[in-house]
N, CA and C of each residue as an Amber inpcrd file, in Angstrom:
protein
   726
  65.2930000 135.2500000 125.9630000  66.5870000 136.9080000 125.3380000
  67.4880000 136.1250000 124.6190000  67.5850000 137.0690000 123.6700000
  68.2860000 136.8750000 122.4510000  68.7080000 138.8090000 122.2870000
  70.7580000 138.2830000 122.6890000  71.0630000 139.9780000 122.4120000
  71.9250000 140.1220000 121.3470000  72.2420000 140.7710000 120.6120000
  73.5070000 140.9780000 119.1260000  74.2830000 141.9340000 119.6560000
  75.2260000 141.8090000 119.2800000  76.3580000 142.4870000 119.1540000
  77.5740000 142.6340000 117.8520000  77.6000000 144.4700000 117.6540000
  78.5360000 145.1540000 116.9230000  79.7640000 144.7930000 117.1250000
  80.3670000 144.5060000 117.0860000  82.3320000 144.9840000 117.7650000
  82.9390000 145.4950000 116.2850000  83.5070000 146.5420000 116.0540000
  84.4020000 147.2760000 115.5610000  85.7920000 147.7460000 115.6640000
  86.9100000 146.8380000 116.0300000  87.4040000 147.1180000 116.7790000
  88.7030000 147.6280000 115.1080000  90.0770000 149.1580000 115.7480000
  90.1570000 149.3130000 115.0830000  91.5440000 150.2040000 115.7000000
  92.9400000 148.9820000 115.6170000  94.3760000 149.8020000 116.0970000
  95.1200000 149.2410000 114.9680000  95.7630000 151.1160000 115.4590000
  96.8040000 151.2990000 114.7650000  98.3920000 151.7250000 115.2540000
  99.3460000 150.8550000 115.0850000 100.1970000 150.9940000 115.8080000
 101.0650000 152.3450000 115.6850000 101.3810000 153.3050000 116.3190000
 101.7420000 154.1830000 115.4590000 103.4960000 154.3980000 115.3350000
 104.0810000 153.1860000 116.0910000 105.4430000 153.5130000 115.8880000
 106.1200000 152.9840000 114.6220000 105.1480000 151.1280000 114.8150000
 105.7080000 150.4920000 113.0260000 104.4220000 150.9770000 112.2460000
 103.1640000 151.8130000 112.3360000 102.1980000 152.6630000 111.1390000
 101.4120000 151.1650000 110.4490000 101.8090000 149.7750000 112.1290000
 100.3370000 149.4850000 111.5920000  98.9050000 148.8250000 111.2600000
  98.2090000 149.1670000 110.6650000  96.5100000 148.8440000 111.2890000
  96.1570000 147.7000000 111.1090000  95.2050000 147.5430000 112.1630000
  94.5730000 146.6380000 112.3950000  92.9300000 146.4740000 112.8370000
  92.4510000 145.8400000 112.2090000  91.3310000 145.7490000 112.2350000
  90.2130000 144.1340000 112.7530000  88.6860000 144.2350000 112.7560000
  88.3270000 143.5240000 112.8990000  86.3790000 144.0640000 113.2730000
  85.5780000 143.1760000 112.1810000  84.3090000 143.8090000 112.6570000
  83.4230000 142.3630000 112.6660000  83.0480000 142.0720000 114.0540000
  82.2140000 141.0650000 114.2550000  80.6920000 141.1210000 114.2170000
  79.5120000 140.2960000 113.8920000  78.4800000 140.5300000 114.3240000
  77.7590000 138.9920000 114.7310000  77.4650000 139.1300000 116.1970000
  76.6020000 138.5710000 116.7980000  75.6580000 138.0520000 117.4700000
  75.2380000 136.9090000 118.3000000  74.2300000 136.5140000 118.3890000
  73.8060000 135.5000000 119.4730000  73.6960000 136.0630000 120.7080000
  73.1920000 136.0180000 122.4190000  72.3660000 135.1510000 122.2060000
  71.4170000 133.7990000 122.2770000  70.6100000 133.6530000 123.1540000
  70.6170000 133.2190000 124.1730000  69.5000000 133.3160000 124.9380000
  69.7230000 132.3770000 126.4660000  67.9440000 132.4000000 126.5810000
  68.6360000 131.5070000 127.5720000  66.7960000 130.6260000 128.3050000
  67.4900000 130.2960000 129.9000000  66.4560000 130.3920000 130.4650000
  66.4650000 130.6570000 131.9590000  64.9240000 129.4270000 132.1880000
  65.2430000 129.1340000 132.9240000  63.6190000 127.9970000 133.7510000
  63.8560000 127.6930000 135.6720000  63.2500000 128.3840000 135.8190000
  63.0320000 128.7870000 137.0680000  61.5560000 127.2810000 138.1640000
  61.7790000 126.4040000 138.5880000  60.9080000 125.9280000 139.1260000
  60.7020000 126.1600000 140.6770000  59.3300000 126.6170000 141.8980000
  59.3060000 126.5190000 142.3870000  58.6580000 125.3230000 143.5520000
  58.7290000 124.2890000 143.9680000  58.0030000 122.8870000 144.3260000
  57.9280000 123.8030000 145.5480000  58.5180000 124.7420000 146.3440000
  57.5620000 125.1720000 147.9480000  58.2150000 126.7080000 148.0080000
  57.6360000 127.3320000 148.5900000  57.8360000 128.8370000 148.8940000
  59.1610000 129.0940000 149.2010000  60.3010000 128.5060000 149.4100000
  61.3840000 128.6380000 150.2540000  62.3150000 127.8480000 149.4270000
  62.0710000 127.3910000 148.1070000  63.0990000 126.1090000 147.2000000
  62.8670000 126.7150000 146.0330000  63.9680000 127.4870000 145.5360000
  63.8240000 127.2820000 143.2640000  65.1210000 126.2920000 142.9450000
  64.1380000 125.7080000 142.2190000  65.4510000 125.1010000 141.4710000
  65.4720000 125.2220000 140.0870000  67.0280000 125.2710000 139.2230000
  66.3520000 126.3520000 138.0490000  67.5500000 125.7560000 137.3340000
  67.7830000 125.9050000 135.6580000  68.3760000 125.5280000 134.0990000
  68.1090000 126.7230000 133.4340000  69.2850000 126.7730000 132.9650000
  69.6360000 127.7570000 132.2220000  70.4060000 127.1700000 131.3360000
  70.3300000 127.8280000 129.8890000  71.8340000 127.9330000 129.3350000
  72.1270000 129.4130000 128.2150000  73.0660000 129.5980000 127.9690000
  73.3570000 130.8880000 127.4630000  74.3150000 131.3310000 126.5960000
  75.0760000 132.0490000 126.2930000  75.8520000 132.6880000 125.7620000
  76.0160000 133.2400000 125.3480000  77.8360000 133.9670000 124.8120000
  78.5620000 134.8610000 124.7030000  79.1590000 134.4880000 124.1940000
  80.2650000 136.4520000 124.4630000  81.4320000 135.9460000 122.9250000
  82.3510000 137.1780000 124.0960000  83.9360000 137.1110000 123.1810000
  84.5510000 137.4320000 124.1930000  85.3690000 138.5480000 122.5130000
  85.7870000 139.2790000 121.9530000  86.7760000 139.4440000 121.0440000
  88.1310000 139.2040000 121.7240000  88.9110000 138.7750000 120.3660000
  90.4610000 138.6140000 121.1400000  90.9090000 140.0220000 121.5570000
  90.5680000 140.6040000 120.5230000  91.3150000 142.0730000 121.7660000
  91.1890000 142.0460000 123.1660000  90.3930000 141.0490000 123.6620000
  89.9900000 141.2980000 125.1470000  89.0220000 142.2240000 125.6480000
  88.3260000 142.6470000 127.0240000  87.0470000 142.3400000 127.9110000
  87.5110000 144.5390000 127.6650000  89.2920000 144.4810000 127.2730000
  89.2320000 146.1470000 127.3540000  89.9950000 146.4330000 126.3540000
  89.5010000 145.6940000 125.3480000  89.5840000 146.1150000 123.4640000
  91.5230000 147.2090000 122.9840000  91.8010000 145.7290000 124.3450000
  93.6160000 146.7830000 124.0590000  94.8880000 146.2380000 123.8810000
  93.9930000 145.4500000 122.5830000  95.4310000 144.7150000 121.8010000
  94.8690000 143.9240000 120.6170000  94.7610000 144.0190000 119.5910000
  94.3600000 143.6530000 118.2500000  96.1860000 143.5900000 117.5170000
  97.1130000 141.8720000 117.1930000  97.7550000 142.0240000 116.2990000
  97.1430000 141.8000000 115.7350000  98.6090000 141.6120000 114.3850000
  97.7750000 140.7810000 112.7690000  97.3170000 139.4800000 112.3600000
  97.9140000 139.3800000 114.0500000  96.9500000 136.8250000 114.1420000
  95.8780000 136.9030000 114.8780000  95.4570000 138.3890000 115.8820000
  93.6620000 138.2240000 116.6900000  92.7210000 138.9750000 115.6040000
  93.5030000 139.6790000 114.6570000  92.8040000 140.4140000 113.5480000
  92.1370000 139.5250000 113.2030000  92.4980000 138.1200000 112.7190000
  92.2060000 136.9100000 111.6020000  91.7440000 135.7170000 112.3660000
  90.7230000 136.1690000 114.0210000  90.6510000 135.6400000 114.5950000
  89.1550000 135.2500000 115.2430000  88.6180000 134.6050000 115.0460000
  86.3720000 134.6020000 115.1390000  87.1870000 134.6710000 116.7760000
  85.8340000 135.5460000 117.1960000  85.3100000 135.6920000 118.5750000
  85.7770000 134.5330000 119.8960000  86.6660000 134.4680000 120.7170000
  85.8360000 133.4440000 121.6510000  84.6770000 133.2950000 122.3120000
  84.0230000 132.0210000 121.6300000  82.5330000 131.5610000 122.4160000
  82.7380000 130.8360000 124.1180000  81.7760000 131.0980000 124.7830000
  81.4000000 130.5060000 126.0120000  79.9800000 129.7290000 125.4080000
  79.9150000 128.3950000 126.0560000  78.4130000 128.2100000 125.3590000
  77.6420000 128.0930000 127.0430000  77.3350000 127.5120000 128.4760000
  77.4340000 127.1950000 129.5130000  76.0090000 127.8200000 129.8030000
  76.1620000 125.5270000 130.3000000  74.8220000 124.7190000 130.7190000
  74.8930000 125.1240000 132.5690000  73.1450000 125.3960000 132.6490000
  73.8040000 125.0520000 134.2840000  72.6990000 124.5630000 134.9970000
  72.6590000 123.4650000 136.1790000  71.0600000 123.8060000 136.6800000
  71.8040000 123.6790000 137.3500000  70.7400000 124.5780000 139.3530000
  70.7160000 124.6660000 140.6180000  69.3240000 124.4170000 141.2420000
  69.9190000 124.4390000 142.5770000  68.3140000 124.7040000 144.0050000
  68.9320000 125.9220000 144.5370000  68.2770000 126.9940000 145.2190000
  67.6970000 127.5430000 145.8510000  67.2930000 126.8450000 147.3920000
  68.0960000 127.3500000 148.4650000  67.2260000 126.7850000 149.1570000
  66.9540000 128.1040000 150.8880000  66.0420000 129.4600000 150.5410000
  65.9930000 130.0130000 152.0570000  65.2700000 128.7830000 153.5560000
  66.2920000 128.4020000 154.3450000  65.3520000 127.9780000 155.0780000
  64.8370000 127.8010000 155.6340000  66.4450000 129.5640000 156.0270000
  64.9020000 130.8540000 156.7870000  65.2000000 132.3010000 156.9470000
  64.8170000 133.0960000 157.0200000  64.8340000 134.4600000 156.5270000
  66.0020000 135.5520000 156.8470000  66.6100000 135.7800000 155.5200000
  68.4550000 136.0570000 156.1940000  69.7510000 134.7100000 155.9260000
  69.0930000 133.6720000 155.3990000  70.2970000 132.5380000 155.2290000
  69.6300000 132.3880000 153.9550000  70.8030000 131.6980000 152.9420000
  70.3010000 131.3630000 151.5830000  71.4630000 130.3270000 151.2340000
  70.7560000 129.2930000 151.0540000  72.0530000 127.7910000 150.4670000
  71.2250000 127.9820000 148.6710000  72.6670000 127.3150000 148.0460000
  72.2280000 127.1340000 146.7380000  73.5910000 126.1960000 146.5730000
  72.6660000 125.4600000 145.5940000  74.1310000 124.1530000 144.8930000
  73.7250000 124.2640000 143.4930000  74.7210000 123.9790000 142.2180000
  74.8250000 124.4270000 141.3110000  75.8880000 123.5060000 141.0600000
  75.7850000 122.7300000 139.2530000  76.4980000 122.0320000 138.3730000
  76.2330000 122.3410000 137.4110000  77.3510000 122.8140000 136.2370000
  77.6370000 123.5060000 135.2510000  78.2370000 122.9020000 134.3790000
  78.5290000 123.0420000 132.9830000  79.0890000 122.7340000 132.3900000
  79.7220000 124.2500000 131.4950000  80.9850000 124.6760000 130.6970000
  81.1110000 125.9590000 129.9810000  82.1410000 125.1050000 128.7760000
  81.9620000 125.4160000 127.7690000  82.2690000 125.0900000 126.7570000
  82.6380000 126.0720000 126.0830000  84.1790000 126.0350000 125.6200000
  85.0010000 128.0300000 125.1910000  85.4020000 127.3940000 123.7370000
  85.1540000 128.6450000 123.1510000  85.8600000 127.6540000 121.7620000
  86.2680000 129.0140000 121.2130000  88.0120000 128.4520000 120.2100000
  88.4490000 130.2600000 119.0700000  89.3640000 130.1600000 120.6490000
  89.9950000 128.9560000 121.8520000  90.6880000 129.9240000 122.8670000
  92.0130000 130.5040000 122.7640000  92.1710000 130.5270000 123.3920000
  93.5670000 131.5720000 123.6490000  94.4720000 131.6960000 125.2050000
  95.6920000 131.1740000 125.0640000  96.6050000 131.1950000 125.7920000
  97.0540000 131.0900000 126.1780000  98.4050000 131.2570000 128.0180000
  99.3400000 132.2050000 127.1400000 100.4390000 130.5320000 127.7540000
 101.2290000 130.7810000 126.2780000 102.0960000 130.1590000 126.2460000
 103.2750000 129.2440000 127.2210000 103.8510000 128.4880000 126.6980000
 105.0730000 128.0720000 127.9780000 106.4420000 129.4480000 127.7780000
 106.7300000 130.1470000 127.0920000 107.1380000 131.3640000 126.5060000
 107.3260000 132.3930000 127.2030000 108.3880000 133.3040000 127.9090000
 107.2910000 134.7710000 128.3990000 106.5180000 134.9550000 127.3880000
 105.5830000 135.9560000 127.4170000 105.0380000 136.8560000 126.6000000
 104.3180000 135.9070000 125.0850000 104.5800000 135.0680000 124.8220000
 103.9880000 134.3330000 124.2010000 102.5610000 133.7390000 124.1520000
 101.6920000 134.4070000 122.7660000 100.2180000 133.8400000 123.5410000
  99.7760000 132.2620000 122.4150000  99.3920000 130.8150000 123.4080000
  98.8460000 130.0970000 121.4200000  97.3310000 130.0860000 121.9620000
  96.6960000 129.4550000 120.1760000  95.6640000 129.3190000 120.4090000
  95.1780000 127.8810000 121.0760000  94.4540000 127.6650000 121.3440000
  94.5560000 126.0360000 122.4640000  92.3000000 125.5590000 121.7180000
  91.5120000 126.1430000 120.2220000  91.0360000 124.9930000 119.9060000
  89.9010000 125.4610000 120.9300000  90.0990000 124.3460000 122.3420000
  88.7580000 124.5660000 122.1340000  88.4220000 123.9400000 124.1990000
  88.3890000 124.2420000 125.0040000  87.8900000 124.2150000 126.4440000
  86.6350000 123.5830000 126.5060000  87.6460000 122.9160000 127.7880000
  85.6530000 122.4160000 128.2970000  85.5400000 122.0630000 129.9850000
  85.4120000 122.6440000 130.9400000  85.2810000 123.1480000 132.1150000
  84.0790000 122.6510000 132.7470000  83.7990000 121.7440000 134.2510000
  82.6120000 121.3890000 134.6360000  83.2610000 120.8250000 135.9490000
  82.1500000 121.4070000 136.2510000  81.7330000 121.2720000 137.5100000
  81.3830000 121.2070000 138.5940000  80.9860000 121.5550000 140.0310000
  80.0220000 121.2890000 140.8310000  80.3300000 122.7460000 142.2600000
  79.4330000 124.2050000 142.3470000  79.5850000 124.6950000 143.0330000
  78.5910000 124.7620000 144.7720000  79.2070000 125.0660000 144.8590000
  77.9810000 125.2490000 146.4780000  78.0240000 126.1820000 147.4570000
  77.1460000 127.4180000 148.4660000  77.0490000 128.5860000 148.9880000
  75.9350000 128.1440000 150.0270000  76.3170000 128.9350000 151.3050000
  76.3050000 129.6480000 152.3800000  76.2350000 131.0040000 152.1110000
  75.1030000 131.3870000 152.4140000  75.3110000 133.0170000 153.2110000
  74.4510000 134.0060000 153.7110000  74.4150000 134.7600000 155.3320000
  73.5780000 135.0150000 155.7090000  73.8030000 134.6620000 157.0000000
  72.7370000 134.9650000 157.5030000  72.2590000 135.2230000 158.7280000
  72.5150000 133.3410000 159.6850000  73.1090000 132.8980000 160.8100000
  72.9120000 132.3930000 161.5800000  71.8010000 132.2060000 162.1960000
  72.3730000 133.0570000 163.0300000  71.6600000 133.8750000 164.5840000
  72.0880000 135.9160000 164.0300000  70.4950000 136.2040000 165.3800000
  71.2870000 137.4950000 164.7990000  72.3080000 138.5190000 164.6760000
  73.5530000 137.7530000 165.4100000  74.7320000 138.4450000 165.8350000
  75.8340000 137.5220000 164.6580000  75.3700000 136.0350000 164.3320000
  76.3770000 135.6390000 163.8150000  75.9080000 135.5580000 161.9710000
  77.2370000 135.9940000 161.5820000  77.2170000 136.1580000 159.9780000
  78.5570000 134.7570000 158.9600000  77.7600000 134.3300000 158.1650000
  78.8380000 133.3650000 157.4370000  78.5660000 133.5450000 155.8290000
  79.4580000 132.9830000 155.4420000  79.7120000 133.0160000 153.7120000
  80.5500000 132.2570000 154.0670000  80.0890000 130.9160000 152.8630000
  80.4940000 130.1080000 153.0060000  80.6690000 129.6880000 151.6700000
  81.8150000 128.7410000 150.3330000  81.4700000 128.9850000 148.8540000
  82.5280000 127.1170000 148.5870000  82.5220000 126.9590000 147.9370000
  82.8250000 125.8980000 147.7540000  82.6610000 125.1110000 146.1000000
  84.4640000 125.6190000 144.6660000  83.8030000 124.8060000 143.6570000
  84.7270000 123.5910000 143.5430000  84.2110000 122.9630000 142.9070000
  85.1830000 121.3980000 142.0620000  84.7260000 121.3790000 140.8880000
  86.0030000 121.3960000 140.1500000  86.2170000 121.8730000 138.7750000
  87.1980000 121.2180000 137.8740000  86.9390000 121.2320000 136.7000000
  87.5870000 120.2940000 135.7770000  87.5050000 120.7520000 134.1830000
  88.6880000 122.0670000 134.0120000  89.0710000 121.6630000 132.7350000
  89.5310000 121.4870000 131.7490000  89.6500000 120.8810000 130.5640000
  90.6010000 120.1820000 129.8410000  90.7410000 120.5600000 128.4410000
  91.6900000 120.5020000 127.4950000  91.8130000 121.1630000 126.2700000
  90.8800000 119.9040000 125.4330000  89.9280000 120.2620000 124.7560000
  88.9970000 119.6900000 124.2490000  89.2340000 119.1360000 122.8460000
  89.9030000 119.8800000 122.1060000  90.7030000 119.9700000 120.9780000
  92.1880000 120.1900000 120.5230000  92.6550000 119.7160000 120.0820000
  94.5790000 119.1910000 119.6470000  95.0400000 120.5760000 119.1320000
  96.0430000 121.0390000 118.5470000  96.7530000 121.6780000 119.0030000
  98.6440000 121.8060000 119.2230000  99.1370000 122.3090000 117.5010000
  99.9120000 122.3490000 117.4690000 100.9090000 122.3820000 119.4020000
 100.5420000 123.3200000 120.2360000 100.4840000 123.9770000 121.5510000
  99.8290000 123.7490000 122.0550000  98.5850000 123.0460000 122.0260000
  97.8120000 122.4190000 123.4170000  98.0890000 121.2610000 122.4630000
  97.8720000 119.6340000 123.1640000  96.8640000 118.4620000 122.7120000
  96.1880000 118.7430000 123.6170000  95.0180000 117.5440000 122.9070000
  93.4340000 117.8720000 123.5910000  93.9910000 116.5940000 125.0760000
  93.5600000 116.6050000 125.7900000  93.5310000 116.1210000 127.3130000
  94.2570000 116.4940000 127.8380000  95.0090000 117.9050000 127.9800000
  95.6130000 118.6180000 128.8690000  94.3710000 120.1190000 129.4600000
  95.5090000 119.6750000 130.6390000  94.8670000 121.3380000 131.9400000
  95.0780000 122.1800000 131.1030000  93.5210000 122.6260000 131.4680000
  93.7090000 124.2870000 131.3630000  94.0490000 125.2380000 132.4710000
  95.1820000 125.5170000 132.3630000  97.0010000 126.6490000 133.4280000
  95.7180000 127.3710000 133.8320000  95.6460000 127.6910000 135.7430000
  95.7000000 128.0860000 136.1680000  94.0820000 128.3260000 136.5410000
  93.9130000 126.8140000 136.3730000  92.1780000 126.7230000 136.6710000
  92.8220000 125.0000000 137.9990000  92.6290000 125.4400000 139.7200000
  93.3560000 124.4990000 140.6690000  90.8770000 123.8690000 140.9200000
  91.4250000 122.7650000 140.6930000  90.3360000 121.6800000 141.4110000
  89.0020000 121.6950000 141.9590000  89.7460000 122.4770000 143.0240000
  89.0950000 122.3780000 144.3180000  89.2800000 124.1190000 144.8010000
  87.8970000 125.2980000 145.5180000  88.8870000 126.4170000 146.1320000
  87.6370000 126.0370000 146.6310000  87.9280000 126.6260000 148.0060000
  87.4610000 126.5610000 149.4660000  87.0460000 128.1120000 150.4410000
  86.1130000 128.8620000 150.2000000  86.3840000 129.8770000 151.3320000
  84.8710000 130.0710000 152.1520000  85.4060000 130.6280000 153.2940000
  84.9180000 130.5770000 154.5430000  85.1860000 131.4370000 155.3410000
  84.0870000 132.4330000 155.5340000  84.4600000 133.3800000 156.4000000
  83.1310000 134.2390000 157.3080000  82.8910000 134.4760000 158.4980000
  82.3280000 134.2560000 159.1950000  82.9030000 135.9870000 160.3340000
  81.3430000 135.3530000 161.0320000  81.8010000 137.5210000 161.7340000
  80.3150000 137.2640000 162.7110000  81.2420000 137.5830000 164.7140000
  80.8000000 137.3060000 165.4400000  80.2560000 139.0850000 166.3160000
  79.2410000 139.7360000 166.1200000  79.2860000 140.9950000 166.7090000
  79.3030000 140.3020000 168.4780000  79.9260000 140.4220000 168.9740000
  79.6500000 140.5130000 170.4140000  78.6920000 140.6690000 171.4630000
  79.1620000 142.4730000 170.9260000  78.5370000 143.7560000 171.4390000
  77.8540000 144.2510000 169.8980000  76.3740000 145.2550000 170.5280000
  76.3450000 146.1550000 169.3170000  77.5710000 146.8010000 168.4730000
  78.4990000 147.5310000 169.3860000  79.2930000 148.0010000 168.6240000
  80.8070000 147.8280000 168.5350000  81.3160000 146.0850000 168.8160000
  82.1440000 144.9530000 168.3740000  82.2440000 143.9150000 167.9120000
  82.8250000 143.8260000 167.4400000  82.9510000 141.8960000 166.2860000
  84.0960000 141.6720000 166.0960000  84.0170000 140.8880000 165.3670000
  85.3630000 140.0760000 164.5240000  84.9790000 139.4530000 164.0240000
  85.8230000 139.4360000 162.8670000  85.7070000 138.3730000 161.5800000
  87.0040000 137.1760000 161.4050000  86.6030000 136.2450000 161.2290000
  87.3820000 135.0920000 160.6160000  87.3720000 134.1240000 159.3200000
  88.0510000 134.2820000 159.0110000  88.0460000 133.6460000 157.0410000
  89.0200000 132.3230000 156.7500000  89.1510000 131.7180000 155.7940000
  89.9140000 130.7470000 154.7900000  89.5470000 131.2530000 152.9360000
  91.0490000 130.9410000 153.0220000  90.8620000 130.4890000 151.0740000
  91.4810000 128.9540000 150.5840000  91.0020000 128.6030000 150.9870000
  92.3110000 127.2770000 150.2290000  91.8190000 127.2360000 148.7530000
  93.0470000 127.1020000 147.7520000  93.1380000 126.4160000 147.1570000
  93.8660000 125.1360000 146.6490000  93.6170000 124.7820000 145.3050000
  95.2720000 122.9960000 145.5170000  95.4930000 124.2380000 144.3100000
  96.8220000 122.7940000 144.5650000  96.9780000 123.0320000 142.9310000
  96.7350000 123.4440000 141.3900000  97.3330000 123.7660000 141.1180000
  97.5300000 124.3250000 139.5450000  98.7110000 123.9210000 138.7770000
  98.0340000 124.5180000 137.0710000  99.1420000 124.2440000 136.0160000
  99.3500000 126.1610000 135.1300000 100.8640000 126.4960000 135.7130000
 101.1070000 127.7840000 135.2320000 100.9930000 128.3810000 134.2590000
 101.3550000 127.1760000 133.2860000 100.7590000 126.9460000 131.6730000
 100.4190000 126.4530000 130.8160000 100.0930000 126.4400000 129.8250000
  99.2940000 125.5270000 128.6830000 100.1050000 124.4150000 128.0050000
 102.0750000 124.0200000 128.8720000 102.6890000 122.9550000 129.0240000
 102.2950000 122.1210000 129.5310000 101.6100000 122.1870000 131.3000000
 101.3860000 121.2320000 132.5270000 102.6660000 121.2030000 132.9550000
 103.9460000 122.0880000 132.6130000 104.7430000 121.5000000 132.4070000
 105.4930000 122.4180000 134.3860000 105.1770000 123.1370000 134.6500000
 105.0220000 124.1410000 136.2100000 103.3440000 124.4210000 136.5440000
 104.1520000 123.1950000 137.9370000 103.0730000 123.2890000 139.0620000
 102.7500000 124.9760000 140.0990000 101.2130000 125.4450000 139.8570000
 101.4160000 126.4110000 141.4310000 100.8980000 125.8700000 142.0640000
 101.2570000 125.0300000 143.7090000 101.4500000 124.5430000 144.9580000
 100.3160000 125.1090000 145.4750000  99.4460000 124.0890000 146.3190000
  98.6920000 124.5700000 146.4410000  98.5610000 125.5670000 148.0380000
  96.9960000 126.0730000 148.7750000  97.6720000 126.6490000 149.0760000
  96.6350000 127.2780000 150.6530000  96.7280000 127.6660000 151.2600000
  95.5300000 127.9020000 151.6800000  95.3600000 129.0470000 153.0890000
  95.2460000 130.2770000 153.1880000  94.9440000 131.7550000 153.9640000
  93.8010000 132.2430000 154.9320000  94.1160000 132.5170000 155.8000000
  94.1720000 132.7660000 157.6380000  93.7020000 134.6130000 156.7360000
  93.0400000 135.2850000 157.1560000  92.6670000 136.1790000 156.9780000
  91.1960000 136.0960000 158.5900000  91.7010000 137.7640000 158.8470000
  91.0010000 138.2740000 160.0950000  90.8360000 139.0880000 160.3440000
  89.3600000 139.9860000 161.2580000  88.9520000 141.2080000 161.2810000
  88.9780000 141.3870000 162.1840000  88.8400000 142.6920000 163.1400000
  88.0490000 143.6670000 163.6060000  87.6430000 144.2680000 163.1840000
  85.8110000 144.9120000 164.1360000  84.9690000 145.9320000 163.6470000
  84.3950000 146.5110000 165.2400000  84.7420000 147.7100000 164.8010000
  83.8550000 149.1640000 166.1410000  83.4020000 149.6910000 165.4560000
  81.9680000 150.3790000 166.0960000  80.5830000 151.2470000 165.8380000
  81.1610000 151.8570000 166.3230000  81.8370000 153.2110000 166.1060000
  82.1700000 154.5750000 166.6710000  80.7580000 155.0510000 166.6830000
  80.2900000 155.9090000 165.8000000  79.0850000 156.6470000 165.7430000
  77.8270000 155.2120000 164.9740000  76.7560000 155.8600000 165.2960000
  75.6280000 155.4820000 164.2160000  76.4690000 155.4230000 162.6470000
  76.0830000 154.6660000 161.7670000  76.6230000 155.1460000 161.2560000
  77.6700000 155.1660000 160.1650000  78.7050000 154.8390000 161.4910000
  80.3080000 155.0710000 160.8300000  81.2150000 153.9340000 161.4130000
  81.4440000 153.1430000 160.6840000  81.7020000 152.0530000 161.6020000
  83.6360000 151.7770000 161.4470000  84.2950000 151.4900000 162.0770000
  86.1630000 151.3330000 161.1460000  86.7130000 149.6930000 161.7630000
  87.1010000 149.6390000 160.6510000  87.3180000 148.1680000 160.5250000
  89.1900000 147.6720000 160.2230000  89.3000000 146.7310000 160.9020000
  91.0110000 146.5150000 161.2110000  91.0700000 144.6830000 160.4630000
  91.4980000 144.9190000 159.0350000  91.7610000 143.9050000 158.1250000
  93.4790000 142.9830000 158.5270000  93.3230000 141.8900000 158.5650000
  94.7020000 141.6220000 158.5180000  94.7890000 140.5460000 157.2540000
  95.3710000 140.7440000 156.0440000  95.0150000 139.6380000 155.8020000
  95.9040000 138.9950000 155.0830000  95.8340000 137.2290000 155.7410000
  98.0340000 136.2400000 155.5090000  98.1870000 135.7990000 156.9010000
  96.7380000 135.4850000 157.5570000  97.3460000 135.6030000 159.1670000
  98.6070000 135.2050000 159.3370000  98.4310000 133.9720000 159.0510000
  99.6410000 132.9860000 159.3240000 101.1780000 133.4520000 158.8410000
 100.7500000 134.3130000 157.7050000 102.6370000 134.9480000 156.7420000
 101.9050000 132.9890000 155.9090000 101.3990000 132.7400000 155.3840000
 101.7290000 131.7760000 154.2580000 102.0380000 132.3490000 152.7130000
 102.9860000 131.3270000 152.1700000 103.8940000 131.6860000 150.8530000
 103.5850000 131.3370000 150.2480000 102.5730000 131.7850000 148.9520000
 101.5890000 131.2870000 148.1360000 102.0690000 132.1910000 146.5350000
 101.5110000 131.2230000 145.8920000 100.8510000 131.4900000 144.3280000
 100.2910000 131.6530000 143.5340000  98.7810000 133.0460000 143.8570000
  97.8340000 132.9020000 143.2390000  97.1650000 132.8740000 142.1670000
  98.3980000 133.1630000 141.4380000  98.2250000 133.3630000 139.9980000
  99.1000000 134.0700000 139.2630000  99.7100000 133.6320000 138.1290000
 101.4480000 133.7820000 137.0580000 101.0290000 134.4140000 136.2060000
 101.7340000 134.5810000 135.7840000 101.5950000 135.2700000 134.2070000
 102.0760000 134.5990000 132.5650000 103.2780000 133.8460000 133.2290000
 103.6940000 132.2720000 131.6920000 104.0730000 131.2670000 132.6560000
C-alpha cells in the first residue's frame, strides 16, 4: 500500500497576534507478507512508515520552533507468528524495531520540550487471548523493550534511554464464570522502572497493581459489574509530565 497525506496547519495566537504555518507533503509506504504453513498457524512480516506533524496528533500546538521542524517519522519493522491451538484461543509472538526521527521529548525543566534527534526501540511481545475452557477466559501480554537515543543532540546525548519506556511490561487478566449468572475476574499489571525525562536523572519506580471484578447477569442481555482497581492499595507512578 501507499498513502499520501497533505498537512496544512495554521495557528494564530490571539494574545500576541503571531501566526505560524506549516505545510507537509508526506508519502507512507506499507508492505506486508503472510505465510500459513498449517491451518491454525500464520507467520508474517511487515514494514510501515508513518508521520506525526510537530503540531501533535490533535494539531493543537504549533509554535515558531515547531513550524520549522520536519514531522516526526516512524519506520516500523516487525516479524511474528500467530497460532490458534483450538477455537477461541489465540497465541501470538512478535519482534519489532521502531526507528523514530525528528523526535521531541519533555526536557529536564517543567514545560520544556527538547529535540532528541533519533530514537530506536526494539522489543518482543507475547500475547494470549481467548478461552481456556468454556467458562474460563484469559488475557495475557508481556513486552520486553529497549528504547534509546541514537543521534546526539545538546539536550539528549546518544545512548540515553528514552523517557517513560519501561523495559518490562506484563498484564494478566482472567475471568471465571461459576454459574451462568455469576463470575469473577482477577488480574495484575506490572511495569518495571523507567526514567521521568530525557535527562535520565529521575526514576519512576517499578510497580505491580492488582485488580479484581465481580459479574452478575441480571437478565438476558443485562449484566452488572463491580470493578476494584488497585486492590492492594499500591502507591505507584504510571507516568510523568516532566
